[in-house]
N, C-alpha and C positions, 0 to 999 in steps of 0.2 A: 557441127552440132546436131544431134539427133532429136527431130520435133517430136515423134512419137513412138513412145517404148513401151512393149509388153511385159510385164512382171507375173511369171507363172512358176508352179512346184512341177519339178521333174520325178518326182518318186510317187507316195502315195497319200500327198496331202502333208498338214504340219510341219512343213520346211523351215517356217520362219519368215514367209512372204509378207506379212504385216510389219512388221520391223523396217525389211528392205523397200517395202513402197513408203513408208511414212518416211524415212530417209531421203528418198530420192524425190519426194515431194518438195523439198527444199529449192529444186530448181523447176518444179513443173506448176502449170497455171490451171491445170483441174484432172482429176483420177477418177478413172472411169471402172466402175466393177463391170465383166461383161457374160458371167454365167454363174449357174448356182443359186442356191438362195441360204436360209438360214441355218442348215446344217454344217454350215464351213464357219468357224473361229478367226480371224486373228486378233493376235496377242502382241499390245505395244507396251513397253515397260520404258517411262519417261520419268527419271529424276526419281526412281526408286517406285512411282506411282503406275498401278496397273491397269489398261483397260482392253476391255474384251470387244471385239467388233463383229457382228454375225451379217449385215448386210450393208450399212454404210461403208464408203470405200474408208482406206486405213488413212488417207489424206484430211480428213477432219479434223485431226489435231494439228493442223500448220494452218493457221489466220491468212486468210484472202486464198486461200487454195480453193477451186468449185470442185464439190461432189457430186458424182452423176452414176446413177442406175441405170444399166442399159438393158435394151429389150431381152435379153438373153439371161437375167435374173428373174427368178420365180420368189416373187413375195408375199410375204405372211404378214395381212395388214397389223394385225394386233402386234406381234414382234418388232417391227418396223416402228411403229408409234412410241413402244416401251423403249426404244433403244436411241430414239430420237429425244425423248424426254430424261433418261438417263444422264444423256451427254449436255442437255440443257442444263440441268441439276448443279454439273460441275463446273458450269461457265462455259460453255462451247456453244456457240452460235452455230444450229442447224440449218434450221428452215428458209433462211436467206441466201443458204451456201448449196442447199440439196436440190437437184433436178433427178425426177423420175420418167423414165419412159414409159408413155402411153401404152406404147405394146407389151411391155412387160406382164407375162401371166400371173396371176393371183391364186396363191394357196387359199383354199375353203376348208372350212370343219370336216366336210365328206372326204378331202382329200388324205388331211390328218390321221380319220378313223379307218380309210381302206389301207393304208400304211402299217398301220401298228395292227390290224389284223390279218394282214398278210404274211408279217414276219413271226406272229405268234402260230399262223396257220403251219408254215413249216419246221417248227420246233428245231432242231440241232442244223436242219439246212437253212436256216436264216442267214440273208446276206449281209445284215448288220446293219441296216439302213439306222438313221437316228428316230427314226417314228414321228419324222415333221411333217409328211406329205409331198416331198419332192417328189419322188417318182410321178402318182397319180397325179401332180400338177403338170408335169411334161407332156404325160400321157394323154390329158385333156388337151393341150396345146396342140400336140400333133393329131389328133381328132378332129380338131377345127371345132369344138365344141368348150372351149375353155374361157371364162371371164379374163380381160386383160385391165390394167390399169383405165386406161381412157374409159370404159365401161363405168368408172365412177362418176363421169363427169353428166351422166344422165342418167337419174334414178328413175324414170319409166323405164327406159329402155333396159336398165340394168336388174329391173324386176321381171320383166318377161325372160331376159337370159336365164336368170336364177332357177325362175320356175321350171324350165325346162330340161337345165341340167340337171336340177337337183330331183325332179322324178327319174331321171336316167339311176343317180347315184342311189337314192332310196329303194328302187328296186333290187341294184345289185347287191346293197347291203340286206337288204331284207330276206331276199330268195336264193342269195349265193352264200352271205358268208352269216345267214339266221341270229343279224341282229336289229336292232331298232332300227326305223326309219328317223332321220334328221328333221327339226321344224324349221319349216319355210319361214315363220312370221319372227322366229326368233335370231335369224341367221339374218335376214333381210335389213331388219333392225340394226342390228350391228354395224352391218356392211356400210351404212347409209352416214350412222356416224363416225366411221371412218373416214368413209369418203369427205365430210365435211374437213377434216382436217388434213387429209392427204392432195385433194383436189388443188390448193395454189401451188403444189411442188411438181406435177404433173405436165408435160410437156412432150413436144416432136423432137427428142433426144437426138436423133440421127441429122437433122436438119441443123442443131444447135452445134452440135460436134463440128460438122463442116465448116461453120461461119467461125469456130475457132481455130481450126485447120487451116482454113484459106487466110488468116488475119495472122498467120504464124504465133500461134500460142503454141506451148508444150503441153501435152497429152500424153499421160500414164495410165495403161491399160490394166487392172487389176485383175488375177483370175483367183478362181478358189479350189478346194481341194488339190489334186496332183495330178500329173500327166499318165499315171498308173491306173489313175481311176476313168479314165476317159471311157465314152459308153462304146466309143468302137475301136480305141487303141488301148484300153487298158486289161485289166485280168479277168474278163467277163466268164461270167456274169456278177462278179462281187467288184462292182464299178458303180461310180454313181450313175445319174439318168439324164447327163447332159454333155458335151464337148469340152474337157478341160484343158484340150492344146490350143495352140496359136492362132489354128484357123477361125476358133469361136470366137477370135477378138476382134475378128472382123465383123462376123453374122451376129453376135451379141450383142453389138454397138451400132452398126451402121458404117463405118469408116470404111473405105476399101482395102484390100490387102495390100496393094501399092504405098498407102498412106504411112503402114508401120516402117520403122527404120530399123528398130534393134529389137530382140527380143531377147530378156534375161531372165535363165534357168536356174533356178533357188534349189539347191540342193544340201542334206545335212550332209556331216562330216562320217554319218552313221545313216542307217536307216529305220525307219518306223513304220508303224500300218496299227492303223486302228481297226475292229470290225475282224468279219471273215475274210477269207482267201489265200491267196497262196503267198510267201513269202519266203524265197528259198534261203537266204542268210539268217532266217532269224534263229535267235540265239536264246537255249533254254539254262543258260551256265551264270557262275558270278559273272561274268564277263555282261551277257546283259543285263542283270540285275544292276549291275554297277553304270551302265549306259543310262537303263530307266533311271535312277536314284539321281545321277549328277547332272543327269539331260532336265527334270523334273517333267517326265513324260506322261501328261494327262489330257487327254483331249480338251482343246478349249471350249468345245460345245458343249459336250457331254460328260466331261469329268471322266472317262473310261480309261484304263490304265492303257498305253501303246504299247506294243509289241514292238521289240528291239532287237537289232541284230548289225551287222557288219555290211558297209557300202557297198552295193551292187554297184558294178560299173557296166556289165552288160546291160541290165533295165535301163542304167542312165544313158548310155551312148545310144540306147534305142529312141528314149526320150525327145535328145537332143536332136535326133535326127526326124521324127514326128513334127517338131516344133519349129525347124529351123533356127535352133539356137544359136544365139550371135557370141554369147558369153555368158559364164557361169559364174553362181554368188554360191559360195562355200560359209554354208551357217552351222554356229555350233561346235567349231573347232576346238575351243577351250575344253568341252565334255570328258575331249579324249586327252587331256594333261595327263591324265594319273596313271596312264597304260604301257605298260613295258613294250608288250607288242601291239600292232596294231593289223588287221587282216583288212585286205580289198579282192574283192569277188573279181576274178576276169573271165572266168568262162563256167559254161555249164554242162557240166560232165554228161557224154552220153545224148547230146541234144542236139538235132539238126536245124537249124535258123532259130526263129524267137517263138519260145512257145505260143500256140492261138489255142489253145484246149486246157481244161480241167485235167485230164488224165496226164498231158505234156507236162504241166506246172509241177505236177506230183511225182515225177518222174526224175526231177531234177537232184543234181547232186553239184553243188556250189564247188569252183574250184579256186583257192585262194592263192593270194600271194601275201607274204607276211614281210610286216615293214616294222622298223625297231620304232618304237613311242619316242617322243621327246621327255617326258617325265618333268616337264617345266612349267610355270606358268604362263599361258600366252590370255588371257584373260586383259581385255582393255586395251592389247597391243594396236598401234593405230601404222606402223612404220614397218612394211613388209620386210625389210632388213633386220628388223629387231626380234621376227619369229626364229625360233629353233630352227638348228638346220635341217634337221630330222622330219621338222611340220613344213619346211619347204619344199621337200623333197616330197612328201605325203601329196602335195599339192602338184607338184611337176608330174608324178604317177600318174594323177587324175588326169590332167592336162594332156598327155601322151598318149592316154588309153583313149580318149573321148575327142582327141583332134582339137577339142575347143578352150581356148583360155579363160582361164580362170579373171574375172574384172574385180571382184568383192569378196572379200575373208570376214565374216562376221564374227568377233573375239567375245562377244558374250551380248547378253539382252540389252543393255543401254544403247538409247538412238545413236549413242558417238562411238560405241565402242567396233569399230570397222576399219579395216585396211582396204582401201581405195585402190586399186594398181590402174583400172582404167575407169572412168566415171559412164555409165550407160549415154547420160543424155550427151556426154562432149565436154563436161566442163571439169 
């Protein structure tokens, strides 16, 4: 049995992590989100009903599973409260099942405004952030001036800290961005009302997780975005502002590295990316349009159309190395059902080592291996032997190139549309 399992993306996000976390929570006691903010979106489709989560862990749709937001997550209170209420309106009990780390940073209105102004100022060179204040909130965390969820439990101390940090940010807004200052009273009144709602859920998450672990409970750690958006290991500077790789599962929750038993890396059967940045296998032809159409490739958070391309095995192998991936989950295999030929990127032409700069990424010419498509329906298949021979060959090539076994193959968006070769939790 694997007691503690990490689920994370191995591409540029949108790999289908939410569905797989929901699937695995059937065997879990608690699900922990360990990084990112409400710039991520996990889409779950259960009995044709679509639910999009941004901050609350995907395990919330499984009764009896505790959901925990770790210290590595930046929290925008308005969005979190909205998400709680939307779930409750559908009959999902949230407040008695959700715990929030007292050390999680808070996204404030000045973070959102700064994020938007910066992107606007960069014009064509914009990074492609969601404009939701994620980066500036992480900056305040590192600068040791940010507000944290624990500050909501002491409103007098909160007032003093907010006055100090708002003075700083208003100076930047007025004198660097030539924008208007934000009103202290309005922000303070709003955050105090939000504190009344959220305070009962705020706790020492690290201590709680160790209690669960020591009691033999099964823990599922859920990442946001994807490995190639990691602030250190991704396609810098076109990355997110947090560590999206497996090391962050420990630092963003308080569990020890040796507490983690299994790392499940999620990859689509092809590749997508939202926003700006390098994308060696991006397609601008009929195949790219077909991937977008069949895969319904629009961002769960922003609604932005996703850029589409063939599966990049070079980047996937790098992500596997960085994360110490134990097993892979291939999602959206069924999207490739109608292709006569399928390509896999197996090398970068004229490139020594893995690209580390914008110039190196721009110089890449992908080298492809072409496989025959299966041109038959895989949607809903749950037995590996029932997959077409060509589909199994496609999976074999991925395993051989990455030297990593495929544990799960997702054959559709529904909760039960999966081939489970090896269960990450050992069942």
